[in-house]
Structure formats: C-alpha cells, structure tokens
C-alpha positions as CSV (number, residue, x, y, z in Angstrom):
1,M,0.0,-0.2,0.1
2,S,1.1,3.3,-1.1
3,N,2.0,6.4,1.7
4,V,0.2,9.1,-0.5
5,N,-2.8,5.9,-0.1
6,L,-2.5,6.1,3.5
7,Y,-2.8,9.9,3.8
8,Q,-5.5,10.0,1.9
9,N,-7.6,7.1,4.0
10,A,-6.5,8.8,6.9
11,R,-7.8,12.3,6.1
12,L,-11.5,10.1,4.7
13,Q,-11.4,8.3,8.1
14,D,-11.3,11.5,10.2
15,A,-14.4,12.9,8.1
16,A,-16.3,9.3,8.8
17,T,-17.9,10.2,12.2
18,Y,-19.8,12.7,11.3
19,S,-21.4,10.7,8.3
20,Y,-24.7,8.5,9.6
21,P,-26.1,10.2,12.4
22,G,-28.3,7.5,12.4
23,A,-25.9,4.4,12.5
24,I,-24.9,3.3,16.0
25,N,-21.7,4.8,16.3
26,L,-18.6,2.2,17.4
27,L,-16.4,4.7,15.8
28,T,-16.6,7.5,19.3
29,G,-13.9,8.9,20.4
30,D,-15.4,10.9,23.7
31,S,-14.4,10.0,27.3
32,A,-16.0,7.2,28.8
33,I,-17.3,9.8,31.7
34,A,-17.3,14.1,31.7
35,N,-14.2,15.1,34.8
36,P,-16.7,16.0,37.7
37,Y,-13.7,18.2,38.5
38,I,-13.6,19.8,35.0
39,L,-17.9,20.4,34.9
40,R,-17.5,22.2,38.3
41,M,-14.6,24.2,36.5
42,Q,-17.5,25.4,34.2
43,V,-19.8,26.2,36.4
44,E,-17.8,28.7,38.2
45,C,-15.4,30.0,36.1
46,I,-16.4,29.0,31.9
47,Q,-19.2,29.9,32.0
48,N,-18.1,33.4,32.9
49,T,-16.1,34.3,30.6
50,D,-16.4,35.5,27.2
51,H,-14.2,33.0,25.1
52,T,-11.8,35.5,23.7
53,N,-8.2,34.8,22.7
54,L,-5.5,35.9,25.4
55,P,-2.2,38.0,24.3
56,N,-0.9,35.7,27.1
57,L,-0.3,33.2,28.8
58,D,0.3,34.1,33.2
59,E,3.7,33.1,33.8
60,H,2.8,31.6,37.4
61,F,0.0,29.3,35.8
62,L,2.8,28.8,32.9
63,R,5.3,27.2,36.0
64,D,2.4,25.2,37.6
65,L,2.0,24.1,34.2
66,R,5.4,22.7,33.2
67,L,6.1,21.4,36.7
68,F,3.0,19.7,35.9
69,A,4.4,17.8,33.1
70,A,7.4,17.0,34.6
71,Q,6.8,15.0,37.3
72,K,4.3,13.3,34.6
73,F,7.4,12.5,32.5
74,L,9.9,12.4,35.2
75,G,7.9,11.4,38.6
76,E,9.9,13.2,42.1
77,H,12.4,14.0,39.7
78,A,11.0,16.9,37.9
79,Q,13.2,20.1,38.9
80,A,15.5,18.4,36.5
81,I,14.2,19.2,33.2
82,P,14.8,22.7,32.8
83,S,11.8,25.2,31.4
84,E,13.3,26.4,28.2
85,E,12.5,22.4,27.3
86,F,9.0,22.9,27.9
87,Q,6.4,23.5,24.8
88,I,2.8,23.8,25.1
89,A,0.1,24.4,22.4
90,E,-3.1,23.5,21.9
91,S,-2.9,19.6,20.1
92,T,-0.2,17.1,20.5
93,F,-0.7,17.3,16.1
94,G,0.4,20.2,16.0
95,I,3.6,20.3,17.8
96,F,4.3,17.0,16.0
97,E,3.6,19.1,12.1
98,E,6.2,21.9,14.0
99,V,8.9,19.3,14.9
100,L,8.5,17.9,11.4
101,R,9.0,20.8,9.5
102,N,12.3,22.4,11.8
103,L,13.9,19.0,12.8
104,S,16.5,18.8,9.7
105,R,17.4,22.2,10.4
106,F,17.7,21.5,14.2
107,K,20.1,19.0,13.3
108,N,22.1,20.2,11.4
109,F,22.4,23.7,12.2
110,P,22.2,23.4,16.3
111,D,23.6,26.8,16.2
112,G,20.7,28.4,14.7
113,N,22.4,30.1,11.7
114,F,21.6,28.0,8.9
115,E,22.2,27.9,5.8
116,V,20.5,29.8,2.9
117,G,18.6,27.6,0.6
118,W,18.3,24.9,3.2
119,K,15.6,22.0,2.3
120,N,13.2,19.9,4.7
121,D,15.7,16.1,4.9
122,T,13.4,14.9,7.4
123,V,11.8,11.4,7.2
124,A,8.9,11.0,9.5
125,I,8.7,6.7,10.6
126,I,4.7,6.1,10.5
127,P,4.6,2.1,12.2
128,Q,1.3,0.1,11.6
129,G,-1.3,0.7,13.9
130,A,-0.2,4.2,15.3
131,Y,-3.0,6.6,14.9
132,S,-4.2,8.1,11.4
133,L,-3.5,11.6,11.9
134,Y,0.2,11.3,11.7
135,S,0.0,9.9,8.9
136,L,-1.9,12.7,7.6
137,C,0.1,14.7,9.5
138,A,3.6,13.5,8.0
139,G,2.1,13.9,4.4
140,K,0.8,16.6,4.7
141,V,4.1,18.9,6.2
142,L,6.9,16.4,4.3
143,G,4.1,16.8,1.3
144,H,6.3,13.3,-0.6
145,I,7.6,10.3,-0.6
146,P,9.5,8.4,0.3
147,N,10.1,11.1,3.3
148,A,7.2,9.4,5.0
149,I,7.6,6.0,5.8
150,F,4.7,3.5,6.7
151,M,6.9,0.9,8.8
152,P,5.4,-2.2,9.1
153,R,5.3,-4.8,12.0
154,T,3.6,-8.0,12.3
155,A,0.8,-10.1,13.5
156,N,2.8,-12.3,15.5
157,S,4.0,-9.2,18.4
158,Q,-0.4,-8.7,17.9
159,F,1.5,-5.0,16.1
160,K,3.7,-4.1,18.9
161,L,7.2,-2.0,17.7
162,T,9.9,-4.7,18.4
163,P,13.6,-3.7,18.3
164,D,14.2,-6.6,16.2
165,T,12.0,-4.8,13.6
166,L,13.5,-1.5,14.7
167,E,17.1,-3.1,13.8
168,I,15.4,-4.9,10.9
169,F,13.4,-1.1,9.3
170,F,16.7,0.8,9.5
171,E,19.6,-1.5,7.8
172,E,16.7,-1.3,4.8
173,Q,16.1,2.5,5.3
174,K,20.6,3.2,5.4
175,V,20.3,4.2,2.4
176,H,17.9,6.2,1.6
177,L,18.0,7.8,6.0
178,Q,21.7,9.1,5.0
179,E,22.8,12.4,6.0
180,K,18.9,12.7,6.6
181,A,16.8,14.0,10.2
182,A,14.7,10.7,11.3
183,L,11.6,10.7,13.6
184,L,9.7,7.4,15.1
185,V,6.5,7.9,16.0
186,L,6.4,5.7,19.6
187,E,2.6,5.7,21.4
188,N,2.6,4.9,24.9
189,P,-0.1,3.1,25.3
190,T,-0.5,2.7,21.9
191,I,-3.8,3.3,20.2
192,L,-5.1,-0.1,19.8
193,G,-4.0,-0.5,24.1
194,H,-0.4,-2.2,24.0
195,V,1.9,-0.4,27.0
196,Y,5.7,-1.0,26.9
197,N,7.0,-2.0,30.0
198,E,10.3,0.2,30.7
199,E,12.3,-2.9,29.4
200,E,11.0,-3.0,26.1
201,L,11.2,1.5,25.9
202,L,14.8,1.4,26.7
203,A,15.1,-0.9,23.7
204,I,13.7,0.2,21.7
205,S,15.5,3.7,22.1
206,D,18.7,2.3,22.2
207,V,18.3,1.3,18.6
208,C,16.9,4.8,17.3
209,R,19.4,6.5,19.5
210,S,22.3,4.7,18.3
211,N,21.2,5.3,14.5
212,G,20.6,8.4,14.6
213,C,17.1,8.8,14.8
214,Y,15.2,10.7,16.8
215,I,11.2,9.8,18.8
216,F,8.2,11.3,19.2
217,T,6.7,9.7,22.1
218,D,2.4,10.2,22.5
219,E,1.6,9.6,25.8
220,V,-2.2,10.8,25.6
221,Y,-3.9,7.5,26.7
222,R,-1.0,7.3,29.7
223,E,-4.2,7.8,32.5
224,T,-6.4,5.4,31.3
225,V,-3.8,2.3,31.3
226,Y,-6.4,0.1,33.7
227,D,-3.3,-0.9,36.2
228,N,-1.6,2.1,36.6
229,S,1.7,1.0,35.7
230,H,2.6,3.6,33.4
231,V,6.6,4.4,32.3
232,S,7.6,7.6,31.1
233,L,9.8,6.7,28.0
234,L,12.3,10.3,29.9
235,S,12.0,8.6,33.2
236,A,13.9,4.8,32.1
237,S,16.0,6.2,29.9
238,K,19.7,8.0,31.1
239,H,19.5,10.1,27.6
240,H,17.2,12.6,26.4
241,D,18.8,14.2,23.7
242,H,16.9,12.6,21.1
243,I,13.3,12.2,23.1
244,I,9.9,15.1,22.4
245,S,7.8,13.4,24.9
246,V,4.0,14.9,24.7
247,L,1.5,15.1,27.5
248,P,-1.9,16.0,26.3
249,L,-4.7,16.8,28.4
250,S,-7.3,15.1,26.6
251,K,-8.7,11.6,26.4
252,S,-7.1,10.5,29.6
253,Y,-9.0,13.7,31.6
254,G,-11.9,13.9,29.9
255,N,-10.7,17.2,28.0
256,L,-11.6,17.2,24.6
257,Q,-13.2,20.0,24.3
258,N,-10.8,22.3,26.1
259,S,-7.4,20.4,25.6
260,L,-4.0,21.6,25.8
261,A,-0.8,19.3,25.3
262,L,2.9,19.8,26.7
263,A,5.3,18.4,25.8
264,R,9.2,18.3,26.7
265,M,11.6,18.7,23.5
266,P,15.4,19.0,23.4
267,A,15.9,23.1,24.8
268,S,17.5,24.1,21.0
269,L,15.6,22.0,19.4
270,K,12.0,24.6,21.2
271,F,14.0,27.6,19.3
272,Y,13.1,26.4,16.6
273,V,9.1,26.0,17.2
274,S,8.9,29.2,18.9
275,E,7.2,31.4,16.2
276,Y,4.4,28.0,16.4
277,L,4.8,29.1,20.2
278,G,3.8,32.1,20.0
279,R,0.4,31.3,17.7
280,V,-0.3,29.3,20.2
281,F,-0.7,32.0,22.8
282,R,-2.6,33.6,20.5
283,T,-5.0,31.2,20.0
284,T,-5.3,29.8,24.2
285,T,-8.8,31.1,25.8
286,S,-10.0,31.7,29.0
287,M,-11.7,28.3,28.5
288,H,-8.6,26.1,28.0
289,I,-6.8,28.1,31.2
290,A,-9.5,26.9,33.2
291,A,-10.6,23.2,32.2
292,A,-6.2,22.7,32.9
293,K,-6.6,24.4,36.3
294,A,-9.5,21.5,37.0
295,I,-6.9,18.6,35.6
296,M,-4.0,19.9,37.9
297,G,-6.1,20.0,41.2
298,N,-5.1,17.7,44.4
299,D,-8.4,15.7,43.4
300,Q,-8.0,14.0,40.0
301,E,-7.0,10.3,41.9
302,P,-10.7,9.2,42.3
303,F,-11.8,10.6,38.8
304,L,-8.8,8.9,37.4
305,R,-9.3,5.6,39.1
306,K,-13.3,5.5,38.2
307,T,-12.6,6.1,34.3
308,R,-9.8,3.2,34.4
309,E,-12.4,1.0,36.0
310,V,-15.7,2.6,33.9
311,Y,-12.7,1.4,30.6
312,Q,-11.6,-1.7,31.8
313,D,-15.2,-3.0,32.1
314,K,-16.1,-1.8,28.5
315,T,-13.1,-3.6,26.8
316,E,-13.3,-7.1,29.5
317,L,-17.4,-6.6,27.2
318,V,-16.0,-5.7,24.0
319,C,-13.7,-9.0,23.9
320,N,-16.1,-11.4,25.7
321,L,-18.4,-10.2,22.4
322,I,-15.8,-10.8,20.3
323,R,-14.3,-13.7,21.2
324,A,-18.7,-15.3,21.2
325,L,-18.8,-14.1,17.5
326,A,-15.9,-16.3,16.7
327,E,-17.4,-19.2,18.9
328,K,-20.2,-18.6,16.8
329,Y,-18.9,-18.6,13.6
330,P,-16.0,-20.3,13.7
331,H,-15.6,-20.2,10.1
332,W,-15.6,-16.4,9.8
333,G,-11.7,-16.4,11.0
334,I,-12.4,-14.1,13.8
335,E,-9.7,-13.4,16.0
336,L,-8.9,-10.9,19.2
337,I,-5.6,-9.8,17.9
338,H,-4.7,-8.9,22.0
339,K,-7.2,-7.9,25.2
340,P,-5.7,-4.4,25.8
341,Q,-4.5,-3.3,28.5
342,A,-5.4,0.9,28.3
343,G,-8.0,3.1,27.0
344,Y,-11.3,2.6,25.2
345,S,-10.6,0.2,21.8
346,A,-9.5,-2.3,20.6
347,A,-9.0,-4.7,17.7
348,F,-9.6,-7.8,15.9
349,T,-9.7,-9.7,12.2
350,I,-12.6,-11.7,10.1
351,R,-10.5,-13.3,8.1
352,E,-13.4,-14.3,5.7
353,I,-15.2,-11.3,4.6
354,D,-13.2,-10.6,1.8
355,S,-14.5,-13.4,-0.4
356,C,-17.9,-12.7,0.8
357,L,-17.8,-8.6,-0.7
358,L,-16.1,-9.8,-4.0
359,L,-19.2,-11.9,-4.3
360,T,-22.2,-9.4,-3.4
361,D,-19.8,-6.9,-5.8
362,P,-17.6,-8.3,-8.5
363,E,-15.8,-4.2,-8.7
364,R,-14.7,-4.7,-5.2
365,T,-11.0,-5.9,-4.8
366,I,-9.0,-7.8,-2.7
367,Q,-8.9,-7.2,0.6
368,A,-12.6,-4.9,0.6
369,S,-12.5,-5.7,4.1
370,T,-10.0,-2.3,4.2
371,S,-11.7,-0.2,2.1
372,L,-13.1,2.5,3.4
373,E,-16.1,2.2,0.9
374,T,-16.5,-0.8,2.4
375,F,-17.3,0.3,6.0
376,D,-19.0,2.7,4.5
377,W,-21.3,0.7,2.7
378,L,-21.5,-1.4,5.9
379,A,-22.2,1.8,8.6
380,G,-25.2,2.5,5.4
381,H,-26.9,-0.2,5.3
382,Y,-26.6,-1.9,8.5
383,G,-26.3,1.6,10.5
384,V,-23.4,0.2,11.9
385,K,-20.0,2.6,12.2
386,F,-16.8,1.6,12.9
387,Y,-13.0,1.9,12.1
388,P,-10.8,0.2,9.3
389,L,-7.1,-0.6,11.0
390,F,-6.5,0.0,7.1
391,G,-7.1,3.6,8.1
392,C,-4.0,3.3,10.5
393,G,-1.8,1.0,8.7
394,I,-2.7,-1.9,9.1
395,D,-4.7,-4.2,5.9
396,N,-5.5,-7.6,7.6
397,H,-8.6,-7.8,7.6
398,S,-8.2,-6.1,10.4
399,F,-11.2,-4.0,12.7
400,R,-10.7,-1.6,15.7
401,V,-13.9,-0.6,17.4
402,V,-13.3,2.3,19.4
403,Y,-16.0,2.0,22.8
404,G,-15.5,5.6,24.4
405,S,-18.5,6.9,26.0
406,A,-21.1,4.1,24.5
407,S,-23.1,2.6,27.1
408,S,-22.9,-1.0,27.4
409,D,-26.6,-1.6,25.5
410,T,-25.0,0.5,22.9
411,I,-22.3,-2.5,22.4
412,A,-24.0,-4.6,22.5
413,E,-26.6,-3.3,19.6
414,G,-23.5,-2.5,17.7
415,F,-22.4,-6.5,17.9
416,R,-26.0,-7.5,16.7
417,K,-25.7,-5.0,13.6
418,M,-22.6,-6.9,12.7
419,E,-23.4,-9.7,13.3
420,E,-26.6,-9.2,11.1
421,A,-24.8,-7.8,8.5
422,L,-21.9,-10.4,8.0
423,L,-25.0,-12.8,8.0
424,N,-26.3,-10.7,5.1
425,I,-23.1,-10.8,3.2
426,Q,-22.4,-14.2,4.5
427,Q,-25.3,-15.6,2.6
428,P,-24.2,-15.8,-1.9
429,Y,-20.6,-17.1,-0.2
430,Q,-21.6,-20.1,1.6
431,C,-24.1,-21.0,-0.9
432,L,-21.6,-21.0,-3.6
433,M,-19.2,-22.6,-1.8
434,R,-22.2,-25.7,-1.3
435,N,-22.6,-25.6,-4.9
436,M,-18.6,-25.6,-5.2
437,I,-18.1,-28.7,-2.8
438,E,-20.9,-30.6,-4.9
439,E,-20.0,-29.8,-8.4
440,R,-16.7,-31.2,-6.8
441,S,-18.3,-34.4,-5.3
442,M,-20.4,-35.3,-8.1
C-alpha cells in the first residue's frame, strides 16, 4: 500500500465520524465519563468567560503547567526538566507538524545559523497501527514520498513495535536515511491498547539513538492504563537528547473540547518551534486555562481511578463479544488481536469477509474489508460504524472498535448489527461454497 493512499485514507477516516448520524456509533472517541472537576470549573469559571483569546499566558500558570508535565514525565525528578525544554500547544499534532518542519534544520544547524537554500530532509517513520492523523500530518508537512515511511509490524508481535523490527528497518533504509533527520512516532499506550514496559522502551530507544533517529512519544492514553503501571520513556532513559515527549490533556482527563498539549524537547529544538509557540499563545482561551487548572488540582485521582474501571469493564465486554462471535461462527476466522491494557478500543480480524464482499459486488478489489468504501457501505446498509485498521496502516482484514462514551447496551446493539451485516453478506458466499463442494463430489 502506498503512503499516498495511507494519507488519503486517514483524511477520509477522520471525516467518517460525521457520516450516517443514525447509525450505532462504535467510532466515537469520547471520554467514557465526563470529568467532574472540569464540569465544576465550567460552572464556576468557564460559563462566566467571554471565551476570547488571550494575548499571553500568566507566568505562574505556565510554571504550574510545566511542573505538572515534568512530574508526569520524570516523577520525583521533575525539576531536572528545565523550563526552556517545555513547550505548550493546542494539540499534539500541532507540535508534531512543527517538529517535522524543523527537525532537519535543528540537526544540521544546532546553533541556529542555518544556510540559505536549506531544504527539509526530515523522514517521518509511522509504524503500523499508529493513530491515522500522524500519517495525515506527515503527508501534509513533508508532501512527498519517500520522506514519510510506513513501517511494517508483524502479527506475531500483535502489531507492537519491537527492537528487532526496528533494527531490520534501519538496515533496509540505511541508504535512504543517510544524512537525513529521522523521527519515529512511538505511542505509549498505543491506540490499540498496548502498554510498553521500561525494558521495551529502553530497547527501542537504544536502537533509535544508535541509528541517529529521534523519537516522538505520545502519552495521550497514559492515565487510562488499567493497572496504572505506565512508564514514561523520559523517566526510563538516561539519554534525553533524541526524545520529544508529549502529554495531551485530552483523552486521559475527559477534556476533549478544551485540550492543551504539554511537551518536553531538547532546548535548542524548542528554539526552532518558537514561532508556533507564539501562535498558540494567541489562540489559547480562558476555557483552556480553566480546564487545565482543574486537571492540575489535587482531587484528580478519584476521577482517574473511576475512569480506568469504566474503560476496563467496557474492554472486557467488547473482548467477550468478539470471542462470542468467533465461537459462534468459527468459519469466519474472527480473532482478537490482543486484549487491551489501556484506552477504549479493541482490534480484531475477520479473515473471510473479503471473499463474501467480492461476491456481493464483483467490482470490489481483493482485501475489500480494509477499504473505507466497505465500511461506508456497512454503515449505510446496516447502521453500524467502526474503524478499518487500514486507516492506521494495517491492511489484513482488521477492525478497530472504539467504544468511548458508548453505553454497554449501545455496544451490544452495535455488535448485534455487525453480526446481522456479516450474516447477510455471508449467505451468497456460503451457497457458492456448497455448490462448489457438491460439483466436485459428483
């Protein structure tokens, strides 16, 4: 699959949420429960503001925000992150785009005196299964292939990044990456609910560092790890010169509408993205600040514990529904990729769906289950929406069910509709298979 198709699918997939409003939505990414402390702040502060942009951010607020992020990244050693390494933005993807635009300049001209005629030679490395907007952002910023590389992962690692696959990748790409700045996207936890432990993080980091590759580590789901065992790469590693760590105040804290993203990066790299920092100051509102202050309050832990319980219960329900379908229809080849350890989505495969859909529409190409057209068709005809993992770069009949704020009844109804859809498209396929068997036995 070409990277151009990947970017296009990411764009279509991002817009797909708004199609078929009457369908059961297993495509939501909303928080499972609203953050009660943010709601309280909304009542006390946000509703009484004019929502206008602020000319600047208060120094005391910025100090508190930096320390909050530093404590998340380094724990008791938070003071080791100097303020000049701290970045604030409206979104993770704003930071990601700006790092892509400037990483090559930072690598080649760290003193800030870059040459006239400089061109961006950054390479973005997007692993399979990464959030689709990373592919979209990389395509938009870099604009051409092969400066955005789609890195395969294997099913035997459950699409989890491993140091072995990284070593192979760097060896295969050695000529192309020569003299260029490379940036690897590393989500922890991942969008598929994987959680990397300290040993895994260090192994990945060591391989990247030895190959001159920077790491962009996104910790947006860190507070949704069910056993609260999340480890930040910054706290695990002694080497921070190649690490950009981002903590968005969105999905983990039930704060999707008024999010800010907090980042730590090498101080001299921050110098190159300072123009973007200025733009963020001009677009940050009093609502953002009120929500961030609520998140930084001392009474977050009860909310986070409850959120983890809610997500874990929903994950158990979804995994059981997937397993039940697999047992009921063993010939469909349904398989749970892995049981998530964090977040609010689960991934599974349906091996036989391509053959069925080719029969209902001969115009469809092979691997029809991974096309957005097919998922559009399922939503329109059967009223259920969910992600094809093709949009995240996995094109092996894989689905991603995102259950977010959906109730248990809604999730169960969504699976019932999905079963109905699969039965309807399976019938002509099963008839054809029976006829073929009968003809061969005559």
